[in-house]
C-alpha positions as CSV (number, residue, x, y, z in Angstrom):
1,M,79.9,77.6,94.3
2,R,80.6,80.3,97.1
3,F,79.5,80.2,100.5
4,G,78.9,83.4,102.4
5,T,76.5,85.6,103.8
6,R,75.2,89.2,103.8
7,A,74.0,91.5,106.5
8,G,71.4,89.9,108.8
9,Q,72.1,86.4,107.6
10,K,73.9,83.6,109.6
11,C,76.9,81.6,108.7
12,D,78.4,78.7,110.5
13,H,81.5,80.0,111.8
14,R,83.1,76.7,112.6
15,S,83.4,76.0,108.6
16,M,86.0,77.2,106.2
17,L,84.1,79.7,103.8
18,E,85.0,80.2,100.3
19,F,84.3,83.0,97.8
20,R,85.0,83.0,94.0
21,C,85.7,86.2,92.3
22,K,87.7,87.7,89.3
23,A,88.9,90.9,91.2
24,I,89.3,92.0,94.8
25,L,88.5,95.7,95.7
26,F,90.3,97.0,98.7
27,D,89.3,99.7,101.1
28,M,92.4,101.5,102.5
29,D,92.4,102.9,105.9
30,G,91.6,100.3,108.4
31,T,91.8,97.3,105.6
32,L,95.1,97.4,104.0
33,V,96.7,100.4,106.2
34,D,96.7,101.0,109.7
35,S,96.8,104.7,109.9
36,T,94.8,105.1,113.3
37,Q,97.4,107.4,115.0
38,V,97.4,110.0,112.4
39,V,93.5,109.9,111.8
40,E,92.6,110.0,115.5
41,R,95.3,112.9,115.9
42,A,93.9,115.1,113.0
43,W,90.2,114.6,114.4
44,E,91.5,115.4,117.9
45,L,92.8,118.8,116.8
46,W,89.8,119.7,114.8
47,A,87.6,118.6,117.8
48,A,89.7,120.9,120.1
49,R,89.4,123.8,117.8
50,H,85.6,123.6,117.7
51,N,85.0,122.3,121.1
52,L,83.2,119.1,119.9
53,P,83.4,115.4,121.3
54,L,86.1,113.5,119.9
55,T,84.6,110.2,120.8
56,D,81.4,111.0,118.9
57,I,83.5,112.3,115.8
58,L,85.7,109.4,115.8
59,S,82.5,106.8,116.0
60,Y,80.9,108.7,113.1
61,S,84.0,109.5,110.7
62,H,85.0,105.7,110.1
63,G,84.7,105.0,106.4
64,R,83.1,108.3,105.4
65,P,84.6,111.2,103.4
66,T,86.3,114.1,105.7
67,I,83.6,116.7,104.5
68,S,80.7,114.5,105.6
69,T,82.1,114.4,109.0
70,L,82.5,118.1,109.1
71,E,79.2,118.9,107.7
72,H,77.4,116.3,110.2
73,F,79.0,118.1,113.4
74,R,79.0,121.7,112.0
75,P,76.1,121.9,109.2
76,G,75.9,124.6,107.1
77,Q,79.3,126.3,108.0
78,D,82.3,127.1,105.8
79,H,84.5,124.2,105.8
80,A,87.1,125.4,103.6
81,Y,89.7,126.3,106.2
82,D,89.1,123.0,108.0
83,L,89.2,120.9,105.0
84,E,92.6,122.4,104.0
85,D,94.1,122.2,107.4
86,H,92.8,118.7,107.9
87,G,94.4,117.6,104.6
88,R,97.6,119.1,105.0
89,F,97.8,117.4,108.3
90,E,97.1,113.9,107.1
91,D,99.1,114.5,103.8
92,T,102.4,115.2,105.7
93,V,102.1,113.0,108.8
94,T,103.1,109.4,108.1
95,E,104.6,108.4,111.5
96,G,103.0,105.3,113.0
97,I,101.3,104.1,109.6
98,V,101.7,100.6,109.1
99,A,100.3,97.7,107.1
100,V,97.5,95.6,108.5
101,P,98.7,92.2,109.3
102,G,98.9,89.8,106.3
103,A,98.0,92.6,103.8
104,A,101.6,92.6,102.4
105,E,101.5,88.7,101.8
106,I,98.1,89.1,100.1
107,L,99.0,91.8,97.9
108,N,102.0,89.9,97.0
109,V,99.9,87.0,95.9
110,M,97.8,89.4,93.8
111,Q,100.8,90.9,92.2
112,T,102.8,87.5,91.6
113,Q,99.5,85.8,90.1
114,N,98.6,88.9,88.1
115,H,95.1,89.0,89.8
116,P,93.0,92.2,89.1
117,W,92.8,94.4,92.1
118,A,92.0,98.1,92.8
119,L,91.9,100.3,95.8
120,V,88.4,102.2,96.6
121,T,89.0,104.7,99.2
122,S,87.3,107.8,101.0
123,A,90.9,109.4,101.0
124,W,91.8,111.8,98.2
125,R,94.5,110.3,95.6
126,K,97.6,112.1,97.2
127,L,96.6,111.0,100.4
128,A,95.8,107.3,99.5
129,E,99.2,107.1,97.6
130,T,101.1,108.6,100.3
131,R,99.7,106.0,103.1
132,V,100.1,102.9,100.9
133,L,103.7,103.6,100.1
134,A,104.4,104.7,103.9
135,A,102.9,101.2,104.8
136,R,105.3,99.8,102.3
137,L,102.6,98.4,100.2
138,P,102.6,98.1,96.3
139,L,100.1,100.9,94.4
140,P,97.5,99.1,92.4
141,T,97.3,100.2,88.9
142,I,93.5,101.4,89.6
143,I,92.8,103.7,92.5
144,V,89.3,105.2,92.9
145,P,89.6,107.9,95.6
146,I,87.0,110.3,97.0
147,D,88.2,113.4,95.0
148,E,87.5,111.6,91.6
149,I,83.7,110.6,92.2
150,D,80.8,112.4,92.9
151,K,79.3,110.3,96.1
152,G,81.4,108.6,98.7
153,K,80.5,105.5,100.7
154,P,77.9,104.3,101.8
155,D,77.1,105.1,98.1
156,P,78.3,102.3,95.5
157,E,79.6,104.7,93.1
158,G,83.3,104.1,93.9
159,F,83.1,100.1,93.7
160,L,81.0,100.3,90.7
161,Q,83.7,102.7,89.0
162,A,86.5,100.3,89.9
163,A,84.8,97.4,88.5
164,E,84.1,99.1,85.4
165,Q,87.9,100.1,85.3
166,L,89.1,96.7,85.8
167,G,86.5,95.3,83.1
168,V,84.9,93.0,85.8
169,A,81.5,92.6,86.6
170,P,80.2,93.5,90.0
171,Q,78.9,90.3,91.0
172,D,82.3,88.8,90.2
173,C,84.1,91.4,92.6
174,L,85.0,90.7,96.3
175,V,85.4,93.6,98.6
176,F,87.2,93.8,101.8
177,E,86.0,96.5,104.2
178,D,86.3,97.6,107.8
179,T,83.5,100.0,108.4
180,R,79.6,99.7,107.9
181,P,79.6,102.5,105.5
182,G,82.0,100.6,103.3
183,I,80.4,97.3,103.8
184,E,77.0,98.9,102.6
185,A,78.6,100.4,99.6
186,G,79.9,96.9,98.7
187,L,76.9,95.4,98.9
188,R,74.8,98.0,97.2
189,A,77.1,97.5,94.3
190,G,76.0,94.0,94.2
191,M,79.3,92.6,95.2
192,Q,80.7,90.1,97.9
193,V,81.8,91.5,100.8
194,I,83.9,90.3,103.7
195,G,84.4,92.5,106.8
196,L,87.6,93.1,108.8
197,L,87.5,93.6,112.6
198,T,90.4,96.1,112.5
199,T,88.2,99.1,113.1
200,C,84.9,98.4,114.5
201,P,83.3,95.7,116.7
202,P,81.0,93.1,115.1
203,D,77.9,94.8,116.3
204,Q,78.8,98.1,114.4
205,L,79.5,96.1,111.2
206,Q,76.2,94.1,111.2
207,H,77.9,91.7,108.6
208,E,78.9,88.2,108.1
209,P,81.4,86.8,107.6
210,L,84.2,88.8,109.7
211,I,87.9,88.3,109.8
212,R,90.4,89.7,112.1
213,D,93.0,90.4,109.3
214,F,94.4,89.0,106.2
215,S,96.4,86.4,108.0
216,E,93.0,84.5,108.0
217,I,92.5,84.2,104.2
218,K,94.2,82.3,101.5
219,I,93.9,83.0,97.9
220,D,94.3,80.4,95.1
221,A,93.9,80.4,91.2
222,D,91.3,78.6,89.4
223,N,91.5,79.6,85.7
224,D,90.3,83.3,85.3
225,Q,88.8,83.2,88.9
226,M,90.3,83.4,92.3
227,I,89.2,81.3,95.0
228,V,89.2,83.2,98.4
229,R,89.5,80.8,101.5
230,L,88.5,82.1,104.9
231,L,90.7,80.0,107.3
232,H,88.9,81.3,110.4
233,T,86.0,83.7,110.9
234,E,84.9,86.0,113.9
235,I,81.4,86.5,115.3
C-alpha cells in the first residue's frame, strides 16, 4: 500500500510517506540538474533582443518547451533564428551547472540496484546529455527529449513513451518534477508524482507531497518493486 496525494488533496506532513513503484521517471532541469544560471542567461538575451519582460518569461518558461515560450510571447512570428540562437547558447554554455542535492546519491542507488529509470525532459537530446554529464550524473539508457515526441509537457506523451520503453505500466511509475506543467503531465499519464521545491514555490506547484531535494528520500528494494520513502515533506 502506498500513501500520497494528488493536486487538491491534503496529506499529513508530519508522517513519513511511502510510494511503491517499478520505475522512476525524472525530469532534468530543476529536478536532477540545477542549470538556473544558464537558462536565465539564455532567456535574458532573448528578452533584451525583443524588449520583453524577463520576469514574465522566466515565470512562464519553467517546464515548457522553448518554442512554447517563444510563441507565447511573440505569437505568429518566425522563430527560426531565435530557436537556433537559443539552442546554440544552451548547448555550449555549461558553467554553473551542478547536480541538485541528493541527485547523485539517488541515481547511484538506481544504478547499483539495477532499478528501471528514465529521463523525460523538455530539452532536446543533445542538450539533455550535455547538462547531465556537466552535472557529473550518469546518463540513463532511456531518455525521452522534446525533439523525439510530438507534444511537450503538460501533455503526458513523454512520460507515457518512457513507461512504454521501460516496459512498465504507467500506474507503476513514480515521477519527480519541479514545475506545474511537468507535474500535470505525470498526473495525466496516470502516474504517481512527487514535486520538488527547487524551482517554484508551493502555491505554483499546487501539489502534494513536496520535497526540497533528494536528500529527503530513501529508496529500498522489495522484490520487483521499489519502496520510496519521504523522510520529510514541505507544505
